[in-house]
C-alpha positions in Angstrom: 108.5 65.9 52.1 108.1 62.3 52.5 111.1 61.9 55.2 109.9 64.8 57.3 106.2 62.9 57.4 108.2 59.9 58.6 110.2 61.2 61.0 107.3 63.3 62.3 105.2 60.2 62.4 108.3 58.3 64.5 108.6 60.9 67.0 104.6 60.8 67.6 104.6 57.2 67.9 107.7 57.4 70.4 105.7 59.6 72.4 102.6 57.5 72.3 104.8 54.4 73.4 106.7 56.0 75.9 103.3 57.8 77.3 101.7 54.2 78.0 104.3 52.3 78.9 108.0 52.2 80.3 110.7 49.8 79.5 110.2 48.3 82.8 106.4 47.4 82.3 104.8 50.1 84.3 101.6 51.4 82.6 101.1 54.4 84.2 98.5 55.4 86.1 97.9 52.4 88.2 95.8 51.4 90.7 96.4 51.0 94.0 94.3 48.9 96.4 95.2 49.6 100.0 92.8 47.2 102.2 92.3 47.7 105.8 91.0 44.8 107.6 89.5 44.2 111.1 88.2 48.0 111.5 85.9 48.0 114.7 84.0 50.9 115.7 80.7 51.1 117.7 77.8 52.2 116.1 74.0 53.1 116.9 71.6 54.5 114.5 67.7 55.4 114.5 66.2 55.3 111.3 66.4 58.8 109.4 68.1 60.5 111.9 71.6 62.0 110.9 74.9 61.5 112.8 77.5 63.8 112.3 80.4 61.9 113.3 83.1 61.9 113.1 84.3 58.4 113.0 87.8 58.2 112.4 89.4 55.3 110.6 93.3 55.3 110.6 94.7 53.9 107.1 97.6 52.1 108.6 99.3 52.0 105.0 103.0 52.4 104.0 101.9 54.0 100.6 105.6 54.4 99.6 106.1 50.6 100.1 102.7 49.5 98.3 103.8 51.6 95.1 107.6 50.2 95.4 105.9 46.7 95.6 103.5 47.9 92.6 106.2 48.8 90.5 108.9 46.4 91.1 111.0 48.5 93.3 111.4 50.9 90.6 109.3 54.0 91.6 108.6 55.5 94.9 106.1 58.0 96.2 108.3 60.9 95.6 107.7 60.0 91.8 104.0 60.1 92.3 102.6 63.2 90.5 98.9 62.8 91.1 96.5 60.3 93.5 93.0 59.7 93.1 90.4 57.9 95.0 88.9 55.6 92.0 86.6 53.2 94.4 85.5 53.2 98.2 83.7 50.5 99.8 83.2 48.7 103.2 82.4 45.4 103.6 81.1 43.8 106.9 83.1 41.0 108.6 80.8 41.2 111.7 78.5 43.1 113.8 78.4 41.8 117.4 74.8 43.0 118.3 71.6 44.3 116.2 72.3 45.3 113.0 74.1 45.2 109.6 75.4 48.0 107.1 71.6 48.7 105.9 72.0 50.6 109.2 73.7 53.3 107.0 71.4 54.5 104.5 73.4 58.1 103.6 77.2 59.0 104.5 80.4 60.7 103.4 83.6 59.9 103.1 86.3 62.1 104.1 90.3 62.1 103.5 92.5 63.6 106.2 96.1 64.0 107.2 98.0 64.9 110.4 99.5 67.7 108.6 98.0 71.0 109.7 98.5 72.1 105.9 96.4 69.6 104.1 92.6 70.0 105.1 90.2 67.2 105.3 88.4 66.8 102.0 85.1 65.2 100.9 86.3 62.2 98.5 83.0 59.7 98.6 79.5 59.6 99.6 76.7 57.0 99.2 73.0 57.3 99.3 69.9 55.4 99.8 72.1 52.4 100.7 70.0 49.2 101.6 72.8 46.4 101.5 73.2 44.7 104.4 76.6 43.3 103.8 78.0 45.9 101.6 78.4 49.6 100.8 79.8 51.2 97.8 80.6 54.3 97.6 80.3 57.0 94.8 83.7 58.8 94.5 82.9 62.9 94.3 86.1 64.4 93.6 88.8 63.9 91.4 91.5 66.4 93.2 95.2 65.6 93.5 95.5 63.8 97.1 99.3 63.3 96.9 99.9 65.7 100.2 97.7 63.0 101.8 99.9 60.2 101.3 102.8 61.7 102.1 101.6 62.8 105.4 102.4 60.6 108.4 99.2 59.3 109.2 96.3 59.2 107.1 92.7 58.7 107.6 89.6 58.2 106.5 86.7 59.9 108.1 82.6 58.8 108.0 80.6 61.9 108.5 76.9 62.9 108.3 75.8 59.2 108.5 71.9 59.1 108.3 70.2 55.6 109.7 68.7 53.5 107.8 67.2 50.4 109.5 67.8 50.9 113.4 71.2 49.5 115.2 73.4 49.1 118.2 76.2 47.4 117.9 80.0 47.4 117.2 80.7 47.0 113.5 83.7 45.1 112.4 84.2 45.7 108.9 86.9 45.7 105.8 87.7 49.4 104.1 88.5 48.9 100.5 89.5 52.0 98.7 91.4 51.9 95.6 93.6 55.0 94.3 94.8 55.5 91.0 98.2 57.0 91.1 100.4 58.7 88.2 103.9 59.2 88.2 106.4 61.6 87.1 109.5 59.9 85.2 
């Protein structure tokens, strides 16, 4: 009986170790930041008025290369079984006329792909933003987004933007989504 308990204990420990870390030092799931710099878009807002959008921002990111880089070349996008958005922010680099990010009081973020079988999906939102330099969005879904990453072109889309402070400008921003990816070994 003691031998059976020991074997059972060893088996459970082996499973636990294998689920948290593999022999190559990869701890699934991992966070994959995908910063997109120097994104420019014209923007005009009136306090309290909602603009339906869309403002499409192409994520010019090779997700396969990023996964390979983060896993030291061991894994690729083909090994990803689940991808979720964990964080999303927009940072102001420059505004060429009147306005800063306090011009965006409320907004929704969607993800979309140039794949007709993958529908646009709301992934994040901000409500009552007053920050002038950075907008931190709240993630509102835990759905698997892997099909968006496997698509050739992936976009984040700003929709339903309600004006905070009045603005008329062209924003130059940095988009900072952080994705969490789980792997199938």
